[in-house]
C-alpha positions as CSV (number, residue, x, y, z in Angstrom):
1,M,-226.6,57.3,163.6
2,R,-223.7,55.0,164.3
3,V,-223.2,52.2,166.9
4,F,-220.1,50.9,168.5
5,I,-220.1,47.1,168.7
6,V,-217.6,44.5,169.5
7,H,-216.3,41.5,167.6
8,M,-216.3,38.3,169.5
9,G,-213.0,36.6,170.0
10,G,-211.8,33.1,170.3
11,P,-211.7,30.1,167.8
12,F,-215.5,30.1,167.3
13,W,-215.7,33.6,165.8
14,G,-212.2,34.7,164.9
15,H,-212.7,34.4,161.1
16,R,-216.4,35.2,161.0
17,D,-217.5,38.8,160.2
18,D,-221.2,39.0,159.6
19,G,-223.0,37.6,162.5
20,G,-219.8,37.7,164.6
21,W,-220.3,41.0,166.2
22,S,-222.2,41.9,169.5
23,L,-223.1,44.7,171.9
24,A,-220.7,44.6,174.8
25,K,-222.5,42.3,177.2
26,G,-222.3,39.6,179.8
27,M,-223.8,37.9,182.8
28,Y,-224.9,39.4,186.0
29,T,-226.6,38.1,189.4
30,P,-229.8,40.1,190.2
31,G,-229.5,41.4,193.7
32,E,-225.6,41.7,193.4
33,E,-225.7,44.4,190.7
34,T,-228.3,46.2,188.6
35,P,-228.5,45.5,185.0
36,E,-227.1,49.1,184.3
37,D,-224.1,48.5,186.6
38,A,-223.6,45.2,184.8
39,A,-223.6,46.9,181.4
40,R,-221.0,49.4,182.4
41,R,-218.9,46.7,184.0
42,E,-219.2,44.4,181.0
43,F,-218.2,47.3,178.6
44,S,-215.1,48.0,180.6
45,E,-214.0,44.5,180.6
46,E,-214.6,43.8,176.9
47,V,-213.4,47.2,175.6
48,G,-210.7,48.1,178.0
49,C,-211.8,51.6,178.9
50,E,-214.4,53.1,181.0
51,P,-217.9,53.5,179.4
52,P,-219.0,56.7,178.1
53,E,-220.8,58.9,180.9
54,G,-224.4,59.7,180.4
55,E,-227.9,58.5,180.7
56,L,-228.3,54.9,179.7
57,I,-231.1,54.2,177.1
58,D,-232.9,50.8,177.9
59,L,-233.3,49.0,174.7
60,G,-235.2,46.3,176.3
61,E,-234.5,42.4,176.6
62,V,-234.1,39.8,173.9
63,R,-233.8,35.9,174.2
64,L,-230.9,34.4,172.2
65,S,-231.1,31.2,170.4
66,S,-229.0,29.6,173.2
67,G,-231.6,30.6,175.6
68,K,-229.6,33.4,177.3
69,R,-231.4,36.6,177.9
70,V,-229.8,39.8,177.0
71,R,-230.8,43.3,178.1
72,G,-229.6,46.0,175.9
73,F,-228.4,49.7,176.7
74,A,-227.2,52.6,174.7
75,V,-225.4,55.7,175.6
76,E,-224.4,58.7,173.5
77,A,-220.6,58.8,172.9
78,S,-218.1,60.5,170.6
79,E,-216.5,58.7,167.8
80,D,-213.0,58.9,169.4
81,L,-214.2,56.0,171.6
82,C,-212.0,52.8,170.6
83,F,-211.0,49.4,171.6
84,V,-208.3,49.0,173.9
85,E,-208.1,45.4,175.1
86,S,-210.4,42.7,176.4
87,N,-210.6,40.3,179.2
88,T,-209.7,36.7,178.4
89,F,-211.4,33.3,178.6
90,E,-209.9,29.7,178.5
91,V,-211.2,26.9,176.2
92,E,-210.1,23.5,175.1
93,W,-209.2,23.9,171.6
94,P,-209.2,22.0,169.3
95,R,-212.2,20.3,170.9
96,R,-211.4,17.1,172.9
97,S,-207.6,17.7,172.4
98,G,-206.9,18.1,176.1
99,R,-205.1,21.4,175.3
100,F,-206.5,24.5,176.7
101,R,-205.8,28.0,175.2
102,T,-206.6,31.5,176.2
103,Y,-208.4,34.0,173.9
104,P,-209.6,37.4,174.2
105,E,-213.3,37.6,174.8
106,V,-213.3,40.5,172.3
107,D,-210.8,40.9,169.6
108,R,-211.8,44.4,168.2
109,A,-214.5,47.0,168.1
110,D,-215.6,49.6,165.7
111,W,-218.4,52.1,164.7
112,F,-220.9,51.1,162.1
113,D,-224.1,52.7,160.9
114,V,-227.1,51.0,162.2
115,E,-228.0,49.2,158.9
116,V,-224.5,47.8,158.6
117,A,-224.6,46.9,162.3
118,R,-227.6,44.9,161.6
119,T,-225.7,42.4,159.3
120,K,-222.8,42.3,161.8
121,V,-224.4,41.5,165.0
122,T,-225.9,38.0,165.9
123,L,-229.4,37.4,164.8
124,G,-231.0,37.6,168.3
125,Q,-229.4,41.1,168.8
126,I,-230.9,42.7,165.8
127,P,-234.2,43.7,167.8
128,L,-232.0,45.7,170.2
129,L,-230.5,47.8,167.3
130,D,-234.1,48.0,165.9
131,A,-235.2,49.4,169.2
132,L,-232.4,52.1,169.5
133,A,-233.4,53.2,165.8
134,R,-237.0,53.7,167.0
135,M,-236.1,55.4,170.3
136,V,-233.5,57.8,168.8
137,G,-234.9,58.3,165.3
């Protein structure tokens, strides 16, 4: 089994490989959209193409060290799925310089087997990959 994960863009993650990858994810407001709809929207924004069609597998929710809560989903996809382009964000860089720069939220994405992906994603997201491995086998 292989998983499609994204590498976080910007000055904080640009040179980091292990621990610098993530499931495509983002914020949502309960009542305005469902977690499933948010997952599809965030995938589109971060990868630059429509998410694969199919039934979403709910991987559960984890709490990251930042305090944010992330609910993970998986869907079966063909390996021709690839990164196109990401939305961007603006940040003051270097810090306290007064200069703001624009960076892609995601700078690339790729397929990895689950064991390699476990070394790539942030520590808080490893339980989501473990859940996928348990559910799919």
